[in-house]
C-alpha positions as CSV (number, residue, x, y, z in Angstrom):
1,M,201.4,229.0,176.0
2,E,198.0,228.6,174.2
3,H,199.1,230.8,171.3
4,A,202.6,229.2,171.0
5,P,203.2,227.0,167.9
6,A,202.9,223.2,168.4
7,W,206.6,222.5,167.7
8,L,207.7,225.0,170.5
9,T,205.3,223.5,173.1
10,S,206.3,219.9,172.2
11,S,210.0,220.7,172.2
12,L,209.7,222.3,175.6
13,I,207.8,219.3,177.0
14,Y,210.2,216.6,175.6
15,L,213.4,218.3,176.3
16,G,212.3,219.4,179.8
17,A,211.2,215.9,180.7
18,A,214.5,214.4,179.5
19,V,216.7,217.0,181.1
20,L,215.0,216.6,184.5
21,V,214.5,212.8,184.7
22,V,217.5,211.3,182.8
23,P,220.2,212.8,185.0
24,L,218.3,211.8,188.1
25,S,218.0,208.2,186.8
26,K,221.7,208.1,186.1
27,A,222.5,209.5,189.6
28,L,220.4,206.6,191.1
29,G,222.4,204.1,189.1
30,L,219.4,203.1,186.9
31,G,220.8,204.2,183.5
32,S,219.7,206.6,180.9
33,I,217.1,204.3,179.2
34,I,215.1,204.0,182.4
35,G,215.1,207.8,182.6
36,Y,213.7,208.2,179.1
37,L,211.0,205.6,179.7
38,V,210.0,207.2,183.0
39,A,210.0,210.6,181.4
40,G,207.6,209.3,178.7
41,I,205.3,207.8,181.3
42,A,205.2,211.1,183.2
43,I,204.2,213.3,180.3
44,G,202.1,210.7,178.5
45,P,198.3,210.0,178.6
46,W,198.6,208.1,181.9
47,G,200.8,210.6,183.6
48,L,200.4,214.4,183.4
49,G,198.7,214.1,180.0
50,L,200.9,216.7,178.4
51,V,201.2,214.7,175.2
52,S,198.4,212.7,173.5
53,S,199.6,212.0,169.9
54,V,201.8,209.0,171.0
55,E,201.8,207.1,167.7
56,D,202.9,210.1,165.7
57,V,205.8,210.7,168.1
58,L,206.7,207.0,168.0
59,H,206.8,206.9,164.2
60,F,209.0,210.0,164.1
61,A,211.3,208.8,166.8
62,E,211.9,205.4,165.0
63,F,214.3,207.4,162.9
64,G,216.6,207.2,165.8
65,V,216.8,203.5,165.4
66,V,217.5,204.0,161.7
67,L,220.4,206.3,162.5
68,M,221.7,203.9,165.0
69,L,221.8,201.1,162.5
70,F,223.5,203.4,160.0
71,L,226.3,204.1,162.5
72,V,226.6,200.4,163.4
73,G,227.0,199.8,159.6
74,L,229.8,202.3,159.5
75,E,231.7,200.2,162.0
76,L,231.5,197.1,159.8
77,E,233.5,196.8,156.6
78,P,232.0,194.5,153.9
79,K,234.6,191.8,154.6
80,R,233.8,191.8,158.3
81,L,230.1,191.7,157.6
82,W,230.7,188.8,155.2
83,S,232.6,187.0,157.9
84,L,229.5,187.3,160.1
85,R,227.1,185.7,157.6
86,R,227.0,182.4,159.4
87,P,226.2,183.9,162.9
88,I,223.6,186.1,161.3
89,F,221.7,183.4,159.4
90,G,222.7,180.6,161.7
91,W,222.3,181.7,165.3
92,G,219.9,184.5,164.3
93,A,217.5,182.0,162.6
94,A,218.0,179.6,165.6
95,Q,217.0,182.3,168.1
96,V,213.9,183.6,166.2
97,L,212.6,180.1,165.3
98,S,213.3,178.4,168.7
99,C,211.6,181.3,170.6
100,A,208.7,181.4,168.2
101,V,208.1,177.7,168.3
102,V,208.1,177.5,172.1
103,L,206.0,180.6,172.6
104,F,203.5,179.3,170.0
105,A,203.3,175.9,171.7
106,V,202.7,177.5,175.1
107,G,200.1,179.9,173.7
108,W,198.2,177.1,171.9
109,A,198.4,174.9,175.0
110,V,196.7,177.6,177.2
111,G,193.8,177.8,174.8
112,A,194.6,180.6,172.3
113,E,193.4,180.3,168.8
114,W,196.2,179.1,166.6
115,R,196.5,182.2,164.4
116,V,196.5,184.4,167.5
117,A,199.2,182.2,169.1
118,L,201.3,182.3,166.0
119,V,201.3,186.0,165.5
120,A,201.9,186.6,169.2
121,A,204.8,184.2,169.2
122,L,206.4,185.8,166.1
123,G,206.1,189.3,167.5
124,L,207.3,188.4,171.0
125,A,210.3,186.4,169.6
126,L,211.8,189.7,168.4
127,S,214.0,191.8,170.7
128,S,214.7,195.5,171.1
129,T,217.5,196.6,168.8
130,A,217.5,200.1,170.3
131,I,218.0,199.0,173.9
132,A,220.3,196.0,173.2
133,L,222.7,197.9,171.0
134,Q,222.6,200.9,173.4
135,V,223.6,198.7,176.3
136,F,226.2,196.8,174.4
137,G,227.7,200.1,173.3
138,E,227.7,201.6,176.8
139,R,229.4,198.6,178.2
140,N,231.9,198.3,175.4
141,L,230.7,194.8,174.6
142,L,230.1,195.2,170.8
143,K,233.5,193.8,170.0
144,T,233.3,190.9,172.4
145,P,231.9,187.5,171.4
146,S,228.6,188.1,173.1
147,G,228.3,191.5,171.5
148,Q,229.0,190.1,168.0
149,A,226.6,187.3,168.6
150,G,223.9,189.7,169.9
151,F,224.4,192.0,166.9
152,S,224.1,189.1,164.5
153,I,220.9,188.0,166.0
154,L,219.4,191.5,166.1
155,L,220.3,192.0,162.5
156,F,218.7,188.8,161.5
157,Q,215.5,189.8,163.4
158,D,215.4,193.0,161.3
159,V,215.6,190.9,158.2
160,A,213.1,188.4,159.5
161,A,210.5,191.1,160.2
162,I,209.9,191.4,156.4
163,P,208.6,187.8,155.9
164,I,206.7,188.0,159.2
165,L,204.8,191.1,157.9
166,A,204.3,189.3,154.5
167,L,202.7,186.3,156.4
168,L,200.0,188.4,158.2
169,P,197.7,188.9,155.2
170,L,197.8,185.1,154.5
171,L,196.7,184.5,158.1
172,A,193.8,187.0,157.7
173,G,192.7,185.5,154.4
174,A,193.2,187.1,151.1
175,T,190.9,190.0,150.2
176,A,189.3,190.3,146.8
177,A,192.0,192.9,145.8
178,E,194.8,190.6,146.9
179,Q,193.2,187.6,145.1
180,S,193.2,189.6,141.8
181,I,197.0,190.1,141.9
182,T,198.6,188.0,139.2
183,G,201.9,186.1,139.4
184,L,203.4,188.5,137.0
185,E,202.6,191.4,139.3
186,R,204.1,189.6,142.2
187,A,207.2,188.9,140.2
188,L,207.5,192.6,139.3
189,E,207.1,193.5,142.9
190,A,210.0,191.2,143.9
191,A,212.1,192.6,141.0
192,K,211.4,196.1,142.3
193,I,212.7,195.1,145.8
194,L,215.8,193.5,144.3
195,G,216.3,196.5,142.1
196,V,216.2,198.9,145.0
197,I,218.7,196.8,147.1
198,G,221.0,196.5,144.0
199,G,220.7,200.2,143.4
200,I,221.7,201.0,146.9
201,I,224.7,198.7,146.7
202,L,225.8,199.9,143.2
203,G,225.2,203.6,144.1
204,G,227.1,203.2,147.3
205,R,230.1,201.8,145.4
206,L,230.1,204.2,142.5
207,L,228.3,207.4,143.4
208,L,228.3,208.1,147.2
209,R,232.0,208.7,147.6
210,P,232.4,211.1,144.7
211,I,229.3,213.0,145.8
212,L,230.5,213.3,149.4
213,R,234.0,214.3,148.1
214,W,232.4,217.1,146.0
215,I,230.3,218.3,149.0
216,A,233.3,218.2,151.3
217,R,235.2,220.4,148.9
218,S,232.6,223.1,149.4
219,D,234.1,223.5,152.9
220,T,230.7,224.1,154.4
221,P,230.3,221.8,157.5
222,E,226.6,222.3,157.9
223,I,226.0,221.2,154.3
224,F,228.0,218.1,154.8
225,T,225.9,217.3,157.9
226,A,222.7,217.9,155.9
227,A,224.1,215.6,153.1
228,A,224.7,212.9,155.7
229,L,221.2,213.1,157.0
230,L,219.8,213.3,153.5
231,L,221.6,210.1,152.6
232,V,220.1,208.2,155.5
233,V,216.6,209.7,154.9
234,A,216.7,208.9,151.2
235,I,217.7,205.3,151.7
236,A,215.1,204.8,154.4
237,A,212.5,206.3,152.1
238,L,213.5,203.9,149.3
239,M,213.3,200.9,151.5
240,Q,209.9,202.0,152.9
241,L,208.6,202.5,149.3
242,V,209.2,198.8,148.5
243,G,207.9,197.6,151.9
244,L,211.3,196.8,153.4
245,S,212.9,197.7,156.8
246,M,214.2,201.3,156.9
247,A,216.7,200.3,159.5
248,L,218.0,197.5,157.3
249,G,218.5,200.0,154.4
250,A,220.4,202.4,156.6
251,F,222.6,199.6,157.9
252,L,223.4,198.6,154.4
253,A,224.3,202.2,153.5
254,G,226.6,202.3,156.5
255,V,228.4,199.2,155.5
256,L,229.0,200.5,152.0
257,L,230.6,203.6,153.5
258,A,232.6,201.8,156.2
259,E,235.8,202.0,154.1
260,S,235.2,205.6,153.0
261,E,237.6,208.4,154.0
262,Y,234.6,210.3,155.3
263,R,233.5,207.6,157.7
264,R,234.7,209.4,160.9
265,E,233.2,212.7,159.7
266,L,229.8,211.0,159.0
267,E,229.9,209.4,162.5
268,T,230.7,212.7,164.2
269,D,227.9,214.6,162.3
270,I,225.1,212.0,162.8
271,E,225.9,210.9,166.4
272,P,224.1,213.8,168.1
273,F,221.0,213.3,166.1
274,K,221.0,209.6,166.8
275,G,221.3,210.2,170.5
276,L,218.5,212.7,170.7
277,L,216.1,210.7,168.5
278,L,216.8,207.5,170.4
279,G,216.0,209.3,173.6
280,L,212.8,210.5,172.0
281,F,212.0,206.9,170.9
282,F,212.3,205.6,174.5
283,I,210.2,208.5,175.7
284,A,207.5,207.5,173.1
285,V,207.7,203.9,174.3
286,G,207.1,205.0,177.8
287,M,204.0,207.1,176.7
288,S,202.7,204.1,174.7
289,I,202.2,201.9,177.8
290,N,198.5,201.5,178.2
291,F,198.0,201.4,181.9
292,G,194.2,201.1,181.3
293,V,194.7,197.5,180.1
294,L,197.1,196.9,183.0
295,I,194.5,198.1,185.5
296,A,191.7,196.1,183.9
297,S,193.6,192.9,183.7
298,P,196.6,193.1,186.0
299,W,197.1,189.4,186.6
300,V,196.8,188.6,182.9
301,M,199.3,191.3,182.0
302,A,201.7,190.1,184.7
303,M,201.5,186.5,183.6
304,L,202.0,187.5,179.9
305,V,205.1,189.6,180.6
306,V,206.7,187.2,183.1
307,G,205.7,184.2,180.9
308,F,207.1,185.3,177.6
309,M,210.3,186.7,179.2
310,V,211.0,183.6,181.2
311,I,210.5,181.4,178.1
312,K,212.9,183.6,176.1
313,L,215.4,183.6,179.0
314,V,215.5,179.8,179.1
315,V,215.7,179.4,175.3
316,I,218.3,182.2,174.7
317,Y,220.5,181.1,177.7
318,S,220.6,177.5,176.2
319,L,221.4,179.1,172.8
320,A,224.2,181.2,174.4
321,K,225.7,178.0,176.0
322,A,225.6,176.2,172.7
323,M,227.3,179.2,171.0
324,G,230.1,179.0,173.5
325,I,229.6,182.5,174.9
326,A,231.8,183.1,178.0
327,Y,230.2,182.5,181.4
328,Q,230.5,186.1,182.5
329,E,228.8,187.4,179.4
330,R,225.8,185.1,179.2
331,P,223.5,186.8,181.7
332,V,223.7,190.2,180.1
333,F,223.4,188.7,176.6
334,T,220.4,186.6,177.6
335,L,218.5,189.4,179.3
336,L,219.0,191.9,176.5
337,L,217.5,189.5,174.0
338,A,214.7,188.3,176.3
339,Q,212.8,191.6,176.2
340,G,210.2,192.5,173.6
341,G,211.2,194.6,170.6
342,E,210.0,197.8,169.0
343,F,209.2,195.9,165.8
344,A,206.6,193.9,167.7
345,F,204.5,197.1,167.8
346,V,204.4,197.1,164.0
347,V,203.6,193.4,163.8
348,F,200.7,193.5,166.2
349,Q,199.2,196.7,164.7
350,A,199.7,195.3,161.2
351,A,197.9,192.1,162.1
352,G,194.6,194.0,162.3
353,P,191.3,192.8,163.9
354,D,191.0,189.9,161.4
355,V,193.9,188.1,163.1
356,L,194.2,189.7,166.6
357,P,191.1,191.0,168.5
358,P,191.7,194.7,169.7
359,E,191.8,193.7,173.4
360,I,194.5,191.1,172.7
361,T,196.4,193.6,170.6
362,S,196.4,196.0,173.5
363,L,197.6,193.3,175.9
364,L,200.4,192.3,173.7
365,I,201.6,195.9,173.0
366,G,201.4,196.7,176.7
367,A,203.4,193.5,177.5
368,V,206.2,194.4,175.0
369,A,206.4,198.0,176.3
370,L,206.5,196.8,180.0
371,S,209.3,194.3,179.1
372,M,211.3,197.2,177.6
373,L,210.7,199.1,180.8
374,L,211.6,196.2,183.0
375,S,214.8,195.1,181.2
376,P,217.0,198.1,182.3
377,L,215.7,197.7,185.8
378,L,216.5,194.0,185.7
379,L,219.9,194.8,184.3
380,V,220.6,197.0,187.4
381,L,219.6,194.1,189.7
382,L,221.7,191.7,187.6
383,D,224.8,193.9,188.0
384,K,224.4,194.3,191.8
385,F,223.2,190.8,192.9
386,V,223.7,188.2,190.1
387,L,226.9,188.9,188.2
388,P,229.2,188.9,191.2
389,R,228.0,185.5,192.4
390,Y,227.7,184.2,188.9
391,S,231.3,185.1,188.1
392,R,232.5,183.5,191.3
393,N,230.5,180.3,191.0
394,Q,230.2,179.6,187.3
395,G,233.4,180.6,185.6
396,P,237.1,181.5,186.0
397,R,237.4,184.2,188.5
398,L,239.0,187.3,187.2
399,E,240.8,189.6,189.6
400,E,239.3,193.1,189.5
401,I,241.1,196.2,190.6
402,S,239.6,196.8,193.9
403,E,242.3,199.0,195.4
404,Q,244.0,202.1,194.2
405,Q,247.2,201.2,192.2
406,D,250.3,203.4,192.3
407,A,252.7,202.0,189.8
408,K,254.5,204.6,187.8
409,V,253.9,202.7,184.5
410,L,250.4,201.7,183.2
411,I,250.2,199.5,180.2
412,C,246.8,199.4,178.4
413,G,246.6,196.2,176.3
414,F,248.8,193.2,177.0
415,G,248.9,191.4,173.6
416,R,252.1,190.5,171.8
417,Y,253.2,194.1,171.6
418,G,252.3,195.1,175.2
419,Q,253.9,191.9,176.6
420,I,257.3,192.7,175.2
421,V,257.2,196.2,176.6
422,G,256.0,194.9,180.0
423,R,258.5,192.1,180.2
424,M,261.3,194.5,179.4
425,L,260.2,196.9,182.2
426,M,259.6,194.1,184.7
427,S,263.1,192.7,184.0
428,Q,264.5,196.0,185.3
429,G,262.6,195.6,188.6
430,L,259.9,198.2,187.7
431,R,256.4,197.8,189.0
432,V,253.8,197.9,186.2
433,T,250.0,198.0,186.2
434,V,248.6,196.1,183.2
435,L,245.0,196.3,181.9
436,D,243.5,194.1,179.3
437,H,239.9,193.6,178.2
438,D,240.2,190.0,176.9
439,A,239.3,187.5,179.6
440,D,241.0,184.6,177.9
441,T,244.2,186.6,177.5
442,V,244.2,187.7,181.2
443,E,243.5,184.1,182.4
444,G,246.3,182.7,180.2
445,L,248.9,185.3,181.2
446,R,248.2,184.8,184.9
447,Q,249.1,181.1,184.4
448,F,252.5,182.3,183.4
449,G,252.9,184.5,186.5
450,F,252.0,187.9,185.1
451,R,249.9,190.2,187.3
452,V,247.3,191.5,184.8
453,F,244.0,193.1,185.6
454,Y,240.8,192.5,183.7
455,G,239.3,195.8,182.6
456,D,238.5,198.2,179.8
457,A,241.0,201.0,179.6
458,T,238.4,203.2,177.8
459,R,236.6,203.7,181.1
460,L,237.7,206.8,183.0
461,D,236.9,205.4,186.4
462,L,239.0,202.3,185.8
463,L,241.9,204.3,184.6
464,R,241.8,206.3,187.8
465,T,241.7,203.1,189.9
466,A,244.6,201.7,187.9
467,G,246.7,204.7,188.9
468,A,246.7,206.9,185.8
469,G,246.5,210.0,188.0
470,T,250.0,209.3,189.4
471,A,251.6,207.4,186.6
472,K,254.6,208.9,184.8
473,A,254.2,206.9,181.7
474,I,251.1,205.3,180.1
475,V,251.7,202.8,177.3
476,V,248.7,202.5,174.9
477,A,249.2,199.1,173.2
478,V,245.6,198.0,172.5
479,D,244.9,196.3,169.2
480,D,241.8,198.4,168.2
481,I,242.5,201.7,166.6
482,E,239.3,203.4,167.8
483,Q,239.9,202.2,171.4
484,S,243.5,203.4,171.2
485,L,242.5,206.9,170.2
486,E,239.7,207.0,172.9
487,I,242.3,206.1,175.6
488,V,244.7,208.7,174.3
489,D,241.9,211.3,174.4
490,L,241.0,210.4,178.0
491,V,244.6,210.5,179.2
492,K,245.3,213.8,177.5
493,E,242.2,215.4,179.0
494,N,242.4,213.9,182.5
495,F,246.0,212.9,183.2
496,P,248.2,215.5,181.6
497,Q,251.2,214.6,183.9
498,A,251.6,211.2,182.2
499,R,253.8,210.8,179.2
500,I,252.0,208.7,176.5
501,I,253.9,206.0,174.6
502,A,251.6,204.6,171.9
503,R,251.6,201.8,169.4
504,A,250.4,202.7,165.9
505,R,248.8,200.0,163.7
506,N,249.4,201.9,160.5
507,V,250.4,205.2,159.1
508,T,246.8,206.7,159.4
509,H,246.8,205.7,163.0
510,L,250.2,207.3,163.4
511,F,248.8,210.6,162.0
512,Q,245.7,210.4,164.2
513,L,248.0,210.1,167.3
514,R,250.1,213.0,166.1
515,D,246.9,215.1,165.8
516,R,246.4,214.5,169.5
517,G,249.9,215.6,170.3
518,V,251.4,212.2,171.0
519,T,255.1,212.3,170.0
520,E,256.3,208.9,171.3
521,V,254.7,206.6,168.7
522,E,256.0,203.4,167.2
523,R,254.6,201.7,164.2
524,E,254.2,198.1,165.4
525,V,255.8,196.2,162.5
526,F,258.0,199.0,161.0
527,E,261.3,198.2,162.8
528,S,260.9,194.4,162.7
529,S,260.1,194.7,158.9
530,L,263.3,196.7,158.4
531,R,265.3,194.1,160.2
532,S,263.8,191.4,158.0
533,A,264.6,193.4,154.9
534,R,268.2,193.8,156.1
535,A,268.5,190.1,156.7
536,T,267.1,189.4,153.2
537,L,269.8,191.7,151.6
538,E,272.5,189.8,153.5
539,A,271.1,186.5,152.3
540,L,271.4,187.8,148.8
541,G,275.1,188.4,149.3
542,W,275.3,192.0,150.5
543,P,278.0,192.8,153.0
544,A,276.5,193.4,156.5
545,H,277.6,197.0,156.6
546,E,276.1,197.7,153.2
547,A,272.8,196.1,154.2
548,R,272.7,198.0,157.4
549,E,273.5,201.3,155.8
550,S,270.8,200.9,153.1
551,T,268.3,199.8,155.6
552,M,268.9,202.8,157.9
553,R,268.9,205.2,154.9
554,F,265.5,203.7,153.9
555,R,264.3,204.2,157.5
556,R,265.3,207.8,157.7
557,R,263.7,208.6,154.3
558,N,260.5,206.8,155.2
559,I,260.2,208.8,158.4
560,K,260.9,212.0,156.5
561,L,258.3,211.1,153.9
562,S,255.7,210.5,156.7
563,D,256.5,214.0,158.0
564,E,256.0,215.5,154.6
565,I,252.6,213.9,153.8
566,Y,251.3,214.3,157.4
567,P,249.8,217.8,156.8
568,H,247.9,216.4,153.8
569,Y,246.6,213.1,155.1
570,K,243.0,214.3,155.5
571,D,242.9,215.5,151.8
572,R,243.0,212.3,149.7
573,A,244.1,214.1,146.5
574,K,246.9,216.0,148.1
575,L,248.0,212.9,150.1
576,I,248.3,210.8,146.9
577,A,250.2,213.5,145.1
578,A,252.6,214.1,148.0
579,N,253.1,210.3,148.5
580,K,253.9,209.8,144.8
581,A,256.3,212.7,144.6
582,G,258.1,211.6,147.8
583,R,258.4,208.0,146.6
584,Q,259.7,209.2,143.2
585,Q,262.3,211.4,144.8
586,F,263.4,208.6,147.1
587,E,263.7,206.1,144.3
588,E,265.8,208.5,142.2
589,Q,268.0,209.1,145.2
590,M,268.4,205.4,145.9
591,A,269.2,204.8,142.2
592,R,272.0,207.4,142.3
593,E,273.4,205.9,145.5
594,R,273.4,202.4,143.9
595,E,275.3,203.7,140.9
596,E,277.8,205.4,143.2
597,R,278.2,202.3,145.3
598,Q,278.8,200.1,142.3
599,R,281.5,202.5,141.0
600,R,283.2,202.5,144.3
601,S,283.1,198.7,144.8
602,G,283.3,197.6,141.2
603,R,280.6,195.0,142.1
604,D,276.9,194.6,141.4
605,W,275.3,193.9,144.8
606,D,271.8,194.4,143.3
607,R,271.6,191.1,141.4
608,L,268.5,189.3,142.7
609,D,270.3,185.9,142.4
610,G,272.9,187.1,145.0
611,E,275.9,186.4,142.7
612,E,278.7,188.9,142.6
613,T,279.6,190.4,139.3
614,A,283.3,191.1,139.4
615,P,285.0,193.6,137.1
616,K,286.8,192.1,134.1
617,E,290.3,193.0,135.3
618,E,289.7,191.1,138.6
619,A,288.3,188.1,136.8
620,D,291.3,187.9,134.5
621,A,293.6,188.1,137.5
């Protein structure tokens, strides 16, 4: 292989290590992240020595974190992000400042020079966005209170890294070049930063969607994928140019496209790249662990890793308690934020020898890398030994499905919609298995005598245990549209004998279910809204049979219109045109029927004040 190009050799090494080690790690129950880290150690300078340019690989692989933040942004609409502003700047600031203050106090108390203690405290206060979000996603916790709180804190950390880096030159003392910078130049630099952020927001609103629409019309999937990657790379480059976080820029771009019609296509195109680059990032972290420093000062390294993680565990657990995070969710939340973060590497390296001596920098970087290696291992121990006891001793005990269920009906989601379905079936003496992922809902329903199991119906193993393999009917009544579609996909692929009865939140959700071959779909407020409209007509003086007839006519036409626009719902232009044409035809038809009805009855039932207008002959009589 000595004459092979470098890219071929490197690809062979990285892909081979990942393919061999990660499945083995998953089989042992250690998770994929541990597999990637061990693979990195194996091929790195302290393993087989197959790779030496660790920093270059780490910088390239950081793009995986950038893509991950872009995809997270796609899941957050601007309104939802705005609703998180208080957790982001409230709890996020509380976590960073409280951890930094305690770590600084401990570092200063043990004799570290104050500048060293301060930089170390600021760097160690940060957590790994890559590992935390990956674990939150794998466990379907991102939509839970702990997941939302963890995401808010991680996003604030990404923002806080900017002023931390700006503080480092001040701690080192201004150089002659820095002293010569005038206030006007600093103001121009700040204006440039604000201009780039404003340009991203304005461009996202006005330009991105038309450009993506134009590219999509070319009907060339690979070009759309290239455009999606170009978008993320360009925004990351802009943010890097003005000294801001690339990941923050990508997240902002994702939020701006969260309401776009191309959101799902962007997710589908970028997801494979994100997964591979994140795996490469974890491999690079494993390679970056300096075992030379560990061998030279094992006890110092051990005390540093254990010390800063224990301090963060105590502070973050107290914060989780103050935030009101559920008992069962606190341990995972605390552990994921207690580890060091990838941005600490940047902080410690940017500090330079004027602030951090090289040997201390090596110790701190090694401690952060080891904490990232230990966290997934600690998570495994947490799952096996701590969480069962913790759940039993500290909070309300939720009944888990421990035995195979065999009810012929499985209901996924037991909110307002699912409860009505379930109560109807139970009133007929039918046995029903119910799954719901909200612990408070499960606990509250059990107080009313319902037998509801706590669990996530998007997990295939849990569906099997709940009896999906023998069920005749599976009712998908969860609130979240993405989870609903994921459950339908799992059922269609693995349990074809079951008939799916699904709840649709809106027309788009209805069409997505129809794409998957689901025929038994009810729009959750459609029928009840029609009944309210019928009652309103009767309140305005319409006869009951007239109100019922008009309502049923509207119902039939609305269903027919949905069938007509369904083939075009992925093409926005055709969808709008078909919708407008269908509505116009319907309105014309209804107008003709109103005229005919008035001629037959001789009365105007369409007056908004509800008063009858009798014909002149009848009034005279």
